[in-house]
PQR file of N, CA, C, O and H, with PARSE charges and radii, in Angstrom:
ATOM      1  N   MET A   1      87.748  78.600 -97.905 -0.4000 1.5000
ATOM      2  CA  MET A   1      88.579  78.081 -98.970 -0.0000 2.0000
ATOM      3  C   MET A   1      87.791  78.173-100.254  0.5500 1.7000
ATOM      4  O   MET A   1      86.577  77.971-100.273 -0.5500 1.4000
ATOM      5  N   SER A   2      88.478  78.474-101.301 -0.4000 1.5000
ATOM      6  CA  SER A   2      87.816  78.571-102.599 -0.0000 2.0000
ATOM      7  C   SER A   2      88.025  77.265-103.397  0.5500 1.7000
ATOM      8  O   SER A   2      88.894  76.445-103.099 -0.5500 1.4000
ATOM      9  H   SER A   2      89.465  78.639-101.285  0.4000 1.0000
ATOM     10  N   ASP A   3      87.188  77.132-104.409 -0.4000 1.5000
ATOM     11  CA  ASP A   3      87.281  75.881-105.182 -0.0000 2.0000
ATOM     12  C   ASP A   3      88.435  75.920-106.196  0.5500 1.7000
ATOM     13  O   ASP A   3      88.619  74.964-106.950 -0.5500 1.4000
ATOM     14  H   ASP A   3      86.483  77.799-104.651  0.4000 1.0000
ATOM     15  N   THR A   4      89.212  77.011-106.225 -0.4000 1.5000
ATOM     16  CA  THR A   4      90.357  77.064-107.126 -0.0000 2.0000
ATOM     17  C   THR A   4      91.639  76.690-106.382  0.5500 1.7000
ATOM     18  O   THR A   4      92.673  76.523-107.029 -0.5500 1.4000
ATOM     19  H   THR A   4      89.062  77.787-105.612  0.4000 1.0000
ATOM     20  N   GLU A   5      91.621  76.558-105.115 -0.4000 1.5000
ATOM     21  CA  GLU A   5      92.794  76.156-104.317 -0.0000 2.0000
ATOM     22  C   GLU A   5      93.161  74.728-104.634  0.5500 1.7000
ATOM     23  O   GLU A   5      92.308  73.884-104.908 -0.5500 1.4000
ATOM     24  H   GLU A   5      90.780  76.693-104.590  0.4000 1.0000
ATOM     25  N   GLU A   6      94.503  74.472-104.589 -0.4000 1.5000
ATOM     26  CA  GLU A   6      94.976  73.135-104.795 -0.0000 2.0000
ATOM     27  C   GLU A   6      96.135  72.894-103.849  0.5500 1.7000
ATOM     28  O   GLU A   6      97.055  73.705-103.734 -0.5500 1.4000
ATOM     29  H   GLU A   6      95.197  75.157-104.368  0.4000 1.0000
ATOM     30  N   PHE A   7      96.065  71.773-103.186 -0.4000 1.5000
ATOM     31  CA  PHE A   7      97.074  71.379-102.226 -0.0000 2.0000
ATOM     32  C   PHE A   7      97.793  70.117-102.665  0.5500 1.7000
ATOM     33  O   PHE A   7      97.180  69.259-103.301 -0.5500 1.4000
ATOM     34  H   PHE A   7      95.318  71.115-103.279  0.4000 1.0000
ATOM     35  N   ARG A   8      99.042  69.978-102.355 -0.4000 1.5000
ATOM     36  CA  ARG A   8      99.777  68.727-102.601 -0.0000 2.0000
ATOM     37  C   ARG A   8     100.132  68.142-101.204  0.5500 1.7000
ATOM     38  O   ARG A   8     100.665  68.830-100.334 -0.5500 1.4000
ATOM     39  H   ARG A   8      99.540  70.674-101.838  0.4000 1.0000
ATOM     40  N   VAL A   9      99.821  66.888-101.048 -0.4000 1.5000
ATOM     41  CA  VAL A   9     100.134  66.191 -99.780 -0.0000 2.0000
ATOM     42  C   VAL A   9     101.044  65.057-100.149  0.5500 1.7000
ATOM     43  O   VAL A   9     100.674  64.178-100.927 -0.5500 1.4000
ATOM     44  H   VAL A   9      99.388  66.330-101.755  0.4000 1.0000
ATOM     45  N   GLU A  10     102.286  65.071 -99.571 -0.4000 1.5000
ATOM     46  CA  GLU A  10     103.192  63.984 -99.779 -0.0000 2.0000
ATOM     47  C   GLU A  10     102.819  62.768 -98.908  0.5500 1.7000
ATOM     48  O   GLU A  10     102.748  62.853 -97.682 -0.5500 1.4000
ATOM     49  H   GLU A  10     102.587  65.785 -98.938  0.4000 1.0000
ATOM     50  N   VAL A  11     102.581  61.619 -99.601 -0.4000 1.5000
ATOM     51  CA  VAL A  11     102.228  60.432 -98.835 -0.0000 2.0000
ATOM     52  C   VAL A  11     103.268  59.330 -99.009  0.5500 1.7000
ATOM     53  O   VAL A  11     103.356  58.411 -98.194 -0.5500 1.4000
ATOM     54  H   VAL A  11     102.639  61.549-100.597  0.4000 1.0000
ATOM     55  N   GLY A  12     104.047  59.431-100.068 -0.4000 1.5000
ATOM     56  CA  GLY A  12     105.064  58.418-100.269 -0.0000 2.0000
ATOM     57  C   GLY A  12     104.414  57.038-100.350  0.5500 1.7000
ATOM     58  O   GLY A  12     103.365  56.850-100.967 -0.5500 1.4000
ATOM     59  H   GLY A  12     103.976  60.178-100.730  0.4000 1.0000
ATOM     60  N   ASP A  13     105.097  56.059 -99.685 -0.4000 1.5000
ATOM     61  CA  ASP A  13     104.562  54.689 -99.729 -0.0000 2.0000
ATOM     62  C   ASP A  13     103.886  54.311 -98.409  0.5500 1.7000
ATOM     63  O   ASP A  13     103.517  53.151 -98.228 -0.5500 1.4000
ATOM     64  H   ASP A  13     105.949  56.211 -99.185  0.4000 1.0000
ATOM     65  N   ARG A  14     103.719  55.230 -97.513 -0.4000 1.5000
ATOM     66  CA  ARG A  14     103.127  54.893 -96.184 -0.0000 2.0000
ATOM     67  C   ARG A  14     101.619  54.826 -96.328  0.5500 1.7000
ATOM     68  O   ARG A  14     101.035  55.536 -97.147 -0.5500 1.4000
ATOM     69  H   ARG A  14     104.018  56.173 -97.661  0.4000 1.0000
ATOM     70  N   PRO A  15     100.987  53.974 -95.532 -0.5600 1.5000
ATOM     71  CA  PRO A  15      99.490  53.916 -95.568  0.2800 2.0000
ATOM     72  C   PRO A  15      98.895  55.162 -94.930  0.5500 1.7000
ATOM     73  O   PRO A  15      99.385  55.653 -93.912 -0.5500 1.4000
ATOM     74  N   ILE A  16      97.846  55.658 -95.536 -0.4000 1.5000
ATOM     75  CA  ILE A  16      97.168  56.882 -95.027 -0.0000 2.0000
ATOM     76  C   ILE A  16      95.695  56.753 -95.425  0.5500 1.7000
ATOM     77  O   ILE A  16      95.367  56.254 -96.502 -0.5500 1.4000
ATOM     78  H   ILE A  16      97.447  55.259 -96.363  0.4000 1.0000
ATOM     79  N   ASN A  17      94.810  57.219 -94.520 -0.4000 1.5000
ATOM     80  CA  ASN A  17      93.379  57.130 -94.911 -0.0000 2.0000
ATOM     81  C   ASN A  17      92.857  58.560 -95.205  0.5500 1.7000
ATOM     82  O   ASN A  17      93.517  59.570 -94.959 -0.5500 1.4000
ATOM     83  H   ASN A  17      95.076  57.624 -93.646  0.4000 1.0000
ATOM     84  N   LEU A  18      91.636  58.564 -95.744 -0.4000 1.5000
ATOM     85  CA  LEU A  18      91.085  59.831 -96.256 -0.0000 2.0000
ATOM     86  C   LEU A  18      90.969  60.882 -95.149  0.5500 1.7000
ATOM     87  O   LEU A  18      91.302  62.040 -95.402 -0.5500 1.4000
ATOM     88  H   LEU A  18      91.099  57.744 -95.944  0.4000 1.0000
ATOM     89  N   SER A  19      90.539  60.561 -93.995 -0.4000 1.5000
ATOM     90  CA  SER A  19      90.459  61.559 -92.904 -0.0000 2.0000
ATOM     91  C   SER A  19      91.832  62.174 -92.643  0.5500 1.7000
ATOM     92  O   SER A  19      91.935  63.386 -92.454 -0.5500 1.4000
ATOM     93  H   SER A  19      90.268  59.620 -93.789  0.4000 1.0000
ATOM     94  N   GLN A  20      92.876  61.368 -92.632 -0.4000 1.5000
ATOM     95  CA  GLN A  20      94.214  61.904 -92.383 -0.0000 2.0000
ATOM     96  C   GLN A  20      94.680  62.835 -93.504  0.5500 1.7000
ATOM     97  O   GLN A  20      95.359  63.832 -93.254 -0.5500 1.4000
ATOM     98  H   GLN A  20      92.792  60.383 -92.786  0.4000 1.0000
ATOM     99  N   VAL A  21      94.308  62.497 -94.742 -0.4000 1.5000
ATOM    100  CA  VAL A  21      94.661  63.382 -95.886 -0.0000 2.0000
ATOM    101  C   VAL A  21      94.018  64.735 -95.706  0.5500 1.7000
ATOM    102  O   VAL A  21      94.671  65.755 -95.926 -0.5500 1.4000
ATOM    103  H   VAL A  21      93.757  61.688 -94.944  0.4000 1.0000
ATOM    104  N   LEU A  22      92.747  64.779 -95.310 -0.4000 1.5000
ATOM    105  CA  LEU A  22      92.068  66.070 -95.158 -0.0000 2.0000
ATOM    106  C   LEU A  22      92.736  66.870 -94.056  0.5500 1.7000
ATOM    107  O   LEU A  22      92.875  68.087 -94.184 -0.5500 1.4000
ATOM    108  H   LEU A  22      92.217  63.950 -95.131  0.4000 1.0000
ATOM    109  N   LYS A  23      93.161  66.211 -92.956 -0.4000 1.5000
ATOM    110  CA  LYS A  23      93.806  66.937 -91.879 -0.0000 2.0000
ATOM    111  C   LYS A  23      95.216  67.426 -92.291  0.5500 1.7000
ATOM    112  O   LYS A  23      95.598  68.558 -91.995 -0.5500 1.4000
ATOM    113  H   LYS A  23      93.048  65.223 -92.852  0.4000 1.0000
ATOM    114  N   LEU A  24      95.961  66.572 -92.961 -0.4000 1.5000
ATOM    115  CA  LEU A  24      97.337  66.975 -93.420 -0.0000 2.0000
ATOM    116  C   LEU A  24      97.317  68.146 -94.395  0.5500 1.7000
ATOM    117  O   LEU A  24      98.218  68.984 -94.379 -0.5500 1.4000
ATOM    118  H   LEU A  24      95.651  65.652 -93.201  0.4000 1.0000
ATOM    119  N   ALA A  25      96.286  68.207 -95.248 -0.4000 1.5000
ATOM    120  CA  ALA A  25      96.159  69.282 -96.154 -0.0000 2.0000
ATOM    121  C   ALA A  25      95.724  70.554 -95.495  0.5500 1.7000
ATOM    122  O   ALA A  25      95.784  71.610 -96.124 -0.5500 1.4000
ATOM    123  H   ALA A  25      95.554  67.526 -95.261  0.4000 1.0000
ATOM    124  N   GLY A  26      95.282  70.507 -94.240 -0.4000 1.5000
ATOM    125  CA  GLY A  26      94.804  71.672 -93.518 -0.0000 2.0000
ATOM    126  C   GLY A  26      93.416  72.101 -93.920  0.5500 1.7000
ATOM    127  O   GLY A  26      93.030  73.248 -93.694 -0.5500 1.4000
ATOM    128  H   GLY A  26      95.234  69.648 -93.729  0.4000 1.0000
ATOM    129  N   CYS A  27      92.652  71.192 -94.518 -0.4000 1.5000
ATOM    130  CA  CYS A  27      91.302  71.525 -94.994 -0.0000 2.0000
ATOM    131  C   CYS A  27      90.279  71.352 -93.871  0.5500 1.7000
ATOM    132  O   CYS A  27      89.182  71.905 -93.961 -0.5500 1.4000
ATOM    133  H   CYS A  27      92.965  70.260 -94.702  0.4000 1.0000
ATOM    134  N   VAL A  28      90.605  70.601 -92.816 -0.4000 1.5000
ATOM    135  CA  VAL A  28      89.773  70.461 -91.635 -0.0000 2.0000
ATOM    136  C   VAL A  28      90.642  70.617 -90.400  0.5500 1.7000
ATOM    137  O   VAL A  28      91.861  70.454 -90.452 -0.5500 1.4000
ATOM    138  H   VAL A  28      91.495  70.152 -92.743  0.4000 1.0000
ATOM    139  N   LEU A  29      89.996  70.932 -89.296 -0.4000 1.5000
ATOM    140  CA  LEU A  29      90.752  71.129 -88.062 -0.0000 2.0000
ATOM    141  C   LEU A  29      90.832  69.858 -87.236  0.5500 1.7000
ATOM    142  O   LEU A  29      91.721  69.696 -86.400 -0.5500 1.4000
ATOM    143  H   LEU A  29      89.006  71.064 -89.254  0.4000 1.0000
ATOM    144  N   SER A  30      89.876  68.949 -87.488 -0.4000 1.5000
ATOM    145  CA  SER A  30      89.822  67.759 -86.609 -0.0000 2.0000
ATOM    146  C   SER A  30      89.329  66.548 -87.407  0.5500 1.7000
ATOM    147  O   SER A  30      88.753  66.686 -88.485 -0.5500 1.4000
ATOM    148  H   SER A  30      89.154  69.081 -88.168  0.4000 1.0000
ATOM    149  N   GLY A  31      89.571  65.365 -86.849 -0.4000 1.5000
ATOM    150  CA  GLY A  31      89.062  64.149 -87.466 -0.0000 2.0000
ATOM    151  C   GLY A  31      87.550  64.137 -87.518  0.5500 1.7000
ATOM    152  O   GLY A  31      86.959  63.596 -88.453 -0.5500 1.4000
ATOM    153  H   GLY A  31      90.040  65.253 -85.973  0.4000 1.0000
ATOM    154  N   GLY A  32      86.910  64.743 -86.501 -0.4000 1.5000
ATOM    155  CA  GLY A  32      85.445  64.803 -86.452 -0.0000 2.0000
ATOM    156  C   GLY A  32      84.924  65.629 -87.646  0.5500 1.7000
ATOM    157  O   GLY A  32      83.946  65.256 -88.295 -0.5500 1.4000
ATOM    158  H   GLY A  32      87.389  65.183 -85.742  0.4000 1.0000
ATOM    159  N   GLU A  33      85.592  66.744 -87.915 -0.4000 1.5000
ATOM    160  CA  GLU A  33      85.169  67.561 -89.022 -0.0000 2.0000
ATOM    161  C   GLU A  33      85.334  66.798 -90.360  0.5500 1.7000
ATOM    162  O   GLU A  33      84.484  66.872 -91.248 -0.5500 1.4000
ATOM    163  H   GLU A  33      86.386  67.047 -87.389  0.4000 1.0000
ATOM    164  N   ALA A  34      86.425  66.089 -90.460 -0.4000 1.5000
ATOM    165  CA  ALA A  34      86.665  65.295 -91.678 -0.0000 2.0000
ATOM    166  C   ALA A  34      85.536  64.214 -91.836  0.5500 1.7000
ATOM    167  O   ALA A  34      84.949  64.052 -92.906 -0.5500 1.4000
ATOM    168  H   ALA A  34      87.115  66.029 -89.739  0.4000 1.0000
ATOM    169  N   LYS A  35      85.284  63.528 -90.769 -0.4000 1.5000
ATOM    170  CA  LYS A  35      84.240  62.485 -90.823 -0.0000 2.0000
ATOM    171  C   LYS A  35      82.894  63.027 -91.215  0.5500 1.7000
ATOM    172  O   LYS A  35      82.146  62.381 -91.948 -0.5500 1.4000
ATOM    173  H   LYS A  35      85.761  63.660 -89.900  0.4000 1.0000
ATOM    174  N   ASN A  36      82.568  64.248 -90.718 -0.4000 1.5000
ATOM    175  CA  ASN A  36      81.273  64.881 -91.078 -0.0000 2.0000
ATOM    176  C   ASN A  36      81.200  65.198 -92.565  0.5500 1.7000
ATOM    177  O   ASN A  36      80.182  64.939 -93.207 -0.5500 1.4000
ATOM    178  H   ASN A  36      83.176  64.774 -90.122  0.4000 1.0000
ATOM    179  N   LEU A  37      82.274  65.757 -93.114 -0.4000 1.5000
ATOM    180  CA  LEU A  37      82.291  66.087 -94.542 -0.0000 2.0000
ATOM    181  C   LEU A  37      82.116  64.824 -95.370  0.5500 1.7000
ATOM    182  O   LEU A  37      81.349  64.793 -96.332 -0.5500 1.4000
ATOM    183  H   LEU A  37      83.101  65.967 -92.593  0.4000 1.0000
ATOM    184  N   ILE A  38      82.844  63.782 -94.977 -0.4000 1.5000
ATOM    185  CA  ILE A  38      82.757  62.475 -95.708 -0.0000 2.0000
ATOM    186  C   ILE A  38      81.357  61.936 -95.619  0.5500 1.7000
ATOM    187  O   ILE A  38      80.783  61.560 -96.641 -0.5500 1.4000
ATOM    188  H   ILE A  38      83.467  63.807 -94.195  0.4000 1.0000
ATOM    189  N   ALA A  39      80.763  61.881 -94.391 -0.4000 1.5000
ATOM    190  CA  ALA A  39      79.435  61.321 -94.234 -0.0000 2.0000
ATOM    191  C   ALA A  39      78.371  62.114 -94.988  0.5500 1.7000
ATOM    192  O   ALA A  39      77.360  61.547 -95.403 -0.5500 1.4000
ATOM    193  H   ALA A  39      81.229  62.186 -93.561  0.4000 1.0000
ATOM    194  N   ASP A  40      78.588  63.439 -95.174 -0.4000 1.5000
ATOM    195  CA  ASP A  40      77.661  64.280 -95.906 -0.0000 2.0000
ATOM    196  C   ASP A  40      77.784  64.130 -97.394  0.5500 1.7000
ATOM    197  O   ASP A  40      77.010  64.745 -98.127 -0.5500 1.4000
ATOM    198  H   ASP A  40      79.409  63.899 -94.837  0.4000 1.0000
ATOM    199  N   GLY A  41      78.732  63.332 -97.885 -0.4000 1.5000
ATOM    200  CA  GLY A  41      78.937  63.125 -99.315 -0.0000 2.0000
ATOM    201  C   GLY A  41      79.600  64.309-100.023  0.5500 1.7000
ATOM    202  O   GLY A  41      79.461  64.497-101.232 -0.5500 1.4000
ATOM    203  H   GLY A  41      79.361  62.833 -97.290  0.4000 1.0000
ATOM    204  N   ALA A  42      80.331  65.106 -99.220 -0.4000 1.5000
ATOM    205  CA  ALA A  42      80.960  66.322 -99.766 -0.0000 2.0000
ATOM    206  C   ALA A  42      82.386  66.084-100.291  0.5500 1.7000
ATOM    207  O   ALA A  42      83.075  67.030-100.674 -0.5500 1.4000
ATOM    208  H   ALA A  42      80.443  64.954 -98.238  0.4000 1.0000
ATOM    209  N   ILE A  43      82.825  64.807-100.305 -0.4000 1.5000
ATOM    210  CA  ILE A  43      84.215  64.492-100.719 -0.0000 2.0000
ATOM    211  C   ILE A  43      84.144  63.561-101.920  0.5500 1.7000
ATOM    212  O   ILE A  43      83.401  62.580-101.933 -0.5500 1.4000
ATOM    213  H   ILE A  43      82.265  64.039 -99.994  0.4000 1.0000
ATOM    214  N   ARG A  44      84.928  63.894-102.911 -0.4000 1.5000
ATOM    215  CA  ARG A  44      85.082  63.019-104.076 -0.0000 2.0000
ATOM    216  C   ARG A  44      86.526  62.592-104.142  0.5500 1.7000
ATOM    217  O   ARG A  44      87.437  63.400-103.961 -0.5500 1.4000
ATOM    218  H   ARG A  44      85.532  64.692-102.900  0.4000 1.0000
ATOM    219  N   VAL A  45      86.737  61.280-104.411 -0.4000 1.5000
ATOM    220  CA  VAL A  45      88.073  60.725-104.598 -0.0000 2.0000
ATOM    221  C   VAL A  45      88.102  60.188-106.015  0.5500 1.7000
ATOM    222  O   VAL A  45      87.296  59.343-106.405 -0.5500 1.4000
ATOM    223  H   VAL A  45      85.998  60.623-104.558  0.4000 1.0000
ATOM    224  N   ASN A  46      89.080  60.718-106.788 -0.4000 1.5000
ATOM    225  CA  ASN A  46      89.180  60.303-108.221 -0.0000 2.0000
ATOM    226  C   ASN A  46      87.843  60.414-108.936  0.5500 1.7000
ATOM    227  O   ASN A  46      87.497  59.554-109.745 -0.5500 1.4000
ATOM    228  H   ASN A  46      89.735  61.404-106.470  0.4000 1.0000
ATOM    229  N   GLY A  47      87.085  61.477-108.640 -0.4000 1.5000
ATOM    230  CA  GLY A  47      85.833  61.753-109.361 -0.0000 2.0000
ATOM    231  C   GLY A  47      84.606  61.107-108.816  0.5500 1.7000
ATOM    232  O   GLY A  47      83.510  61.373-109.309 -0.5500 1.4000
ATOM    233  H   GLY A  47      87.366  62.176-107.983  0.4000 1.0000
ATOM    234  N   GLU A  48      84.734  60.254-107.802 -0.4000 1.5000
ATOM    235  CA  GLU A  48      83.563  59.526-107.243 -0.0000 2.0000
ATOM    236  C   GLU A  48      83.339  59.906-105.787  0.5500 1.7000
ATOM    237  O   GLU A  48      84.285  60.044-105.012 -0.5500 1.4000
ATOM    238  H   GLU A  48      85.624  60.037-107.402  0.4000 1.0000
ATOM    239  N   VAL A  49      82.063  60.073-105.429 -0.4000 1.5000
ATOM    240  CA  VAL A  49      81.708  60.390-104.020 -0.0000 2.0000
ATOM    241  C   VAL A  49      82.258  59.270-103.144  0.5500 1.7000
ATOM    242  O   VAL A  49      82.059  58.090-103.435 -0.5500 1.4000
ATOM    243  H   VAL A  49      81.294  59.961-106.058  0.4000 1.0000
ATOM    244  N   GLU A  50      82.941  59.638-102.087 -0.4000 1.5000
ATOM    245  CA  GLU A  50      83.500  58.636-101.143 -0.0000 2.0000
ATOM    246  C   GLU A  50      82.861  58.823 -99.788  0.5500 1.7000
ATOM    247  O   GLU A  50      82.862  59.924 -99.238 -0.5500 1.4000
ATOM    248  H   GLU A  50      83.103  60.596-101.851  0.4000 1.0000
ATOM    249  N   LEU A  51      82.308  57.733 -99.243 -0.4000 1.5000
ATOM    250  CA  LEU A  51      81.656  57.792 -97.954 -0.0000 2.0000
ATOM    251  C   LEU A  51      82.431  57.021 -96.859  0.5500 1.7000
ATOM    252  O   LEU A  51      81.997  56.965 -95.709 -0.5500 1.4000
ATOM    253  H   LEU A  51      82.307  56.839 -99.691  0.4000 1.0000
ATOM    254  N   ARG A  52      83.561  56.440 -97.230 -0.4000 1.5000
ATOM    255  CA  ARG A  52      84.368  55.679 -96.235 -0.0000 2.0000
ATOM    256  C   ARG A  52      85.485  56.564 -95.695  0.5500 1.7000
ATOM    257  O   ARG A  52      86.411  56.940 -96.414 -0.5500 1.4000
ATOM    258  H   ARG A  52      83.914  56.486 -98.164  0.4000 1.0000
ATOM    259  N   LYS A  53      85.373  56.876 -94.443 -0.4000 1.5000
ATOM    260  CA  LYS A  53      86.422  57.771 -93.781 -0.0000 2.0000
ATOM    261  C   LYS A  53      87.757  57.108 -93.703  0.5500 1.7000
ATOM    262  O   LYS A  53      88.781  57.792 -93.672 -0.5500 1.4000
ATOM    263  H   LYS A  53      84.621  56.571 -93.859  0.4000 1.0000
ATOM    264  N   ARG A  54      87.788  55.809 -93.671 -0.4000 1.5000
ATOM    265  CA  ARG A  54      89.060  55.099 -93.566 -0.0000 2.0000
ATOM    266  C   ARG A  54      89.554  54.549 -94.927  0.5500 1.7000
ATOM    267  O   ARG A  54      90.410  53.666 -94.974 -0.5500 1.4000
ATOM    268  H   ARG A  54      86.957  55.254 -93.696  0.4000 1.0000
ATOM    269  N   ARG A  55      89.019  55.070 -95.982 -0.4000 1.5000
ATOM    270  CA  ARG A  55      89.391  54.638 -97.302 -0.0000 2.0000
ATOM    271  C   ARG A  55      90.959  54.809 -97.425  0.5500 1.7000
ATOM    272  O   ARG A  55      91.480  55.887 -97.138 -0.5500 1.4000
ATOM    273  H   ARG A  55      88.324  55.787 -95.944  0.4000 1.0000
ATOM    274  N   GLN A  56      91.651  53.800 -97.829 -0.4000 1.5000
ATOM    275  CA  GLN A  56      93.115  53.863 -97.960 -0.0000 2.0000
ATOM    276  C   GLN A  56      93.442  54.639 -99.248  0.5500 1.7000
ATOM    277  O   GLN A  56      92.930  54.348-100.329 -0.5500 1.4000
ATOM    278  H   GLN A  56      91.229  52.924 -98.063  0.4000 1.0000
ATOM    279  N   MET A  57      94.308  55.628 -99.080 -0.4000 1.5000
ATOM    280  CA  MET A  57      94.660  56.502-100.158 -0.0000 2.0000
ATOM    281  C   MET A  57      96.063  56.124-100.624  0.5500 1.7000
ATOM    282  O   MET A  57      96.819  55.459 -99.917 -0.5500 1.4000
ATOM    283  H   MET A  57      94.723  55.864 -98.201  0.4000 1.0000
ATOM    284  N   ALA A  58      96.388  56.575-101.851 -0.4000 1.5000
ATOM    285  CA  ALA A  58      97.698  56.221-102.444 -0.0000 2.0000
ATOM    286  C   ALA A  58      98.153  57.393-103.308  0.5500 1.7000
ATOM    287  O   ALA A  58      97.356  58.217-103.754 -0.5500 1.4000
ATOM    288  H   ALA A  58      95.773  57.115-102.426  0.4000 1.0000
ATOM    289  N   LYS A  59      99.474  57.433-103.527 -0.4000 1.5000
ATOM    290  CA  LYS A  59     100.038  58.426-104.412 -0.0000 2.0000
ATOM    291  C   LYS A  59      99.282  58.436-105.730  0.5500 1.7000
ATOM    292  O   LYS A  59      98.990  57.380-106.290 -0.5500 1.4000
ATOM    293  H   LYS A  59     100.122  56.763-103.164  0.4000 1.0000
ATOM    294  N   GLY A  60      98.968  59.613-106.221 -0.4000 1.5000
ATOM    295  CA  GLY A  60      98.228  59.722-107.475 -0.0000 2.0000
ATOM    296  C   GLY A  60      96.734  59.981-107.289  0.5500 1.7000
ATOM    297  O   GLY A  60      96.074  60.428-108.227 -0.5500 1.4000
ATOM    298  H   GLY A  60      99.205  60.471-105.766  0.4000 1.0000
ATOM    299  N   ASP A  61      96.195  59.717-106.129 -0.4000 1.5000
ATOM    300  CA  ASP A  61      94.777  59.952-105.907 -0.0000 2.0000
ATOM    301  C   ASP A  61      94.526  61.459-105.858  0.5500 1.7000
ATOM    302  O   ASP A  61      95.404  62.238-105.486 -0.5500 1.4000
ATOM    303  H   ASP A  61      96.731  59.353-105.367  0.4000 1.0000
ATOM    304  N   VAL A  62      93.313  61.851-106.239 -0.4000 1.5000
ATOM    305  CA  VAL A  62      92.902  63.237-106.242 -0.0000 2.0000
ATOM    306  C   VAL A  62      91.613  63.346-105.389  0.5500 1.7000
ATOM    307  O   VAL A  62      90.633  62.643-105.634 -0.5500 1.4000
ATOM    308  H   VAL A  62      92.600  61.219-106.542  0.4000 1.0000
ATOM    309  N   VAL A  63      91.644  64.218-104.412 -0.4000 1.5000
ATOM    310  CA  VAL A  63      90.507  64.420-103.496 -0.0000 2.0000
ATOM    311  C   VAL A  63      89.996  65.827-103.777  0.5500 1.7000
ATOM    312  O   VAL A  63      90.771  66.783-103.818 -0.5500 1.4000
ATOM    313  H   VAL A  63      92.441  64.789-104.212  0.4000 1.0000
ATOM    314  N   VAL A  64      88.677  65.945-103.972 -0.4000 1.5000
ATOM    315  CA  VAL A  64      88.038  67.233-104.174 -0.0000 2.0000
ATOM    316  C   VAL A  64      86.958  67.405-103.111  0.5500 1.7000
ATOM    317  O   VAL A  64      86.111  66.533-102.918 -0.5500 1.4000
ATOM    318  H   VAL A  64      88.048  65.169-103.939  0.4000 1.0000
ATOM    319  N   ILE A  65      87.006  68.555-102.422 -0.4000 1.5000
ATOM    320  CA  ILE A  65      85.982  68.873-101.447 -0.0000 2.0000
ATOM    321  C   ILE A  65      84.944  69.760-102.133  0.5500 1.7000
ATOM    322  O   ILE A  65      85.284  70.750-102.781 -0.5500 1.4000
ATOM    323  H   ILE A  65      87.694  69.263-102.579  0.4000 1.0000
ATOM    324  N   GLU A  66      83.667  69.384-101.977 -0.4000 1.5000
ATOM    325  CA  GLU A  66      82.592  70.148-102.564 -0.0000 2.0000
ATOM    326  C   GLU A  66      82.702  71.615-102.166  0.5500 1.7000
ATOM    327  O   GLU A  66      82.796  71.943-100.983 -0.5500 1.4000
ATOM    328  H   GLU A  66      83.391  68.580-101.450  0.4000 1.0000
ATOM    329  N   ASN A  67      82.689  72.497-103.173 -0.4000 1.5000
ATOM    330  CA  ASN A  67      82.857  73.941-102.937 -0.0000 2.0000
ATOM    331  C   ASN A  67      84.155  74.289-102.197  0.5500 1.7000
ATOM    332  O   ASN A  67      84.238  75.291-101.487 -0.5500 1.4000
ATOM    333  H   ASN A  67      82.612  72.231-104.134  0.4000 1.0000
ATOM    334  N   GLY A  68      85.161  73.433-102.384 -0.4000 1.5000
ATOM    335  CA  GLY A  68      86.416  73.676-101.727 -0.0000 2.0000
ATOM    336  C   GLY A  68      87.584  73.288-102.617  0.5500 1.7000
ATOM    337  O   GLY A  68      87.437  73.186-103.835 -0.5500 1.4000
ATOM    338  H   GLY A  68      85.094  72.619-102.961  0.4000 1.0000
ATOM    339  N   PRO A  69      88.770  73.069-101.995 -0.5600 1.5000
ATOM    340  CA  PRO A  69      89.964  72.858-102.760  0.2800 2.0000
ATOM    341  C   PRO A  69      90.081  71.400-103.276  0.5500 1.7000
ATOM    342  O   PRO A  69      89.316  70.499-102.934 -0.5500 1.4000
ATOM    343  N   LYS A  70      91.097  71.267-104.119 -0.4000 1.5000
ATOM    344  CA  LYS A  70      91.515  69.962-104.660 -0.0000 2.0000
ATOM    345  C   LYS A  70      92.806  69.567-103.930  0.5500 1.7000
ATOM    346  O   LYS A  70      93.677  70.407-103.705 -0.5500 1.4000
ATOM    347  H   LYS A  70      91.719  71.999-104.397  0.4000 1.0000
ATOM    348  N   ILE A  71      92.920  68.311-103.571 -0.4000 1.5000
ATOM    349  CA  ILE A  71      94.122  67.785-102.902 -0.0000 2.0000
ATOM    350  C   ILE A  71      94.709  66.698-103.783  0.5500 1.7000
ATOM    351  O   ILE A  71      94.046  65.721-104.132 -0.5500 1.4000
ATOM    352  H   ILE A  71      92.212  67.628-103.753  0.4000 1.0000
ATOM    353  N   LEU A  72      95.981  66.897-104.134 -0.4000 1.5000
ATOM    354  CA  LEU A  72      96.687  65.935-104.962 -0.0000 2.0000
ATOM    355  C   LEU A  72      97.662  65.167-104.064  0.5500 1.7000
ATOM    356  O   LEU A  72      98.469  65.783-103.368 -0.5500 1.4000
ATOM    357  H   LEU A  72      96.519  67.690-103.850  0.4000 1.0000
ATOM    358  N   LEU A  73      97.598  63.875-104.071 -0.4000 1.5000
ATOM    359  CA  LEU A  73      98.520  63.025-103.269 -0.0000 2.0000
ATOM    360  C   LEU A  73      99.772  62.734-104.072  0.5500 1.7000
ATOM    361  O   LEU A  73      99.701  62.145-105.150 -0.5500 1.4000
ATOM    362  H   LEU A  73      96.942  63.375-104.637  0.4000 1.0000
ATOM    363  N   VAL A  74     100.893  63.135-103.565 -0.4000 1.5000
ATOM    364  CA  VAL A  74     102.181  62.928-104.280 -0.0000 2.0000
ATOM    365  C   VAL A  74     103.130  62.058-103.436  0.5500 1.7000
ATOM    366  O   VAL A  74     104.250  61.775-103.860 -0.5500 1.4000
ATOM    367  H   VAL A  74     100.951  63.614-102.689  0.4000 1.0000
TER
END
């Protein structure tokens, strides 16, 4: 994946965590892969490094994977 890619993930009003967002966007194949990226500090949420895999996400949040795509929650 290139760093110019951008994905939109519809979350509506339902609760969703960071690992689930990464899987829904198709950026990782498994929860384990998502957890590893997060633990390695390779994920930024709204511009800040995020180390919590269960961080609750909401519409309007922006997730950026280091050297990868941007995910917009809509």
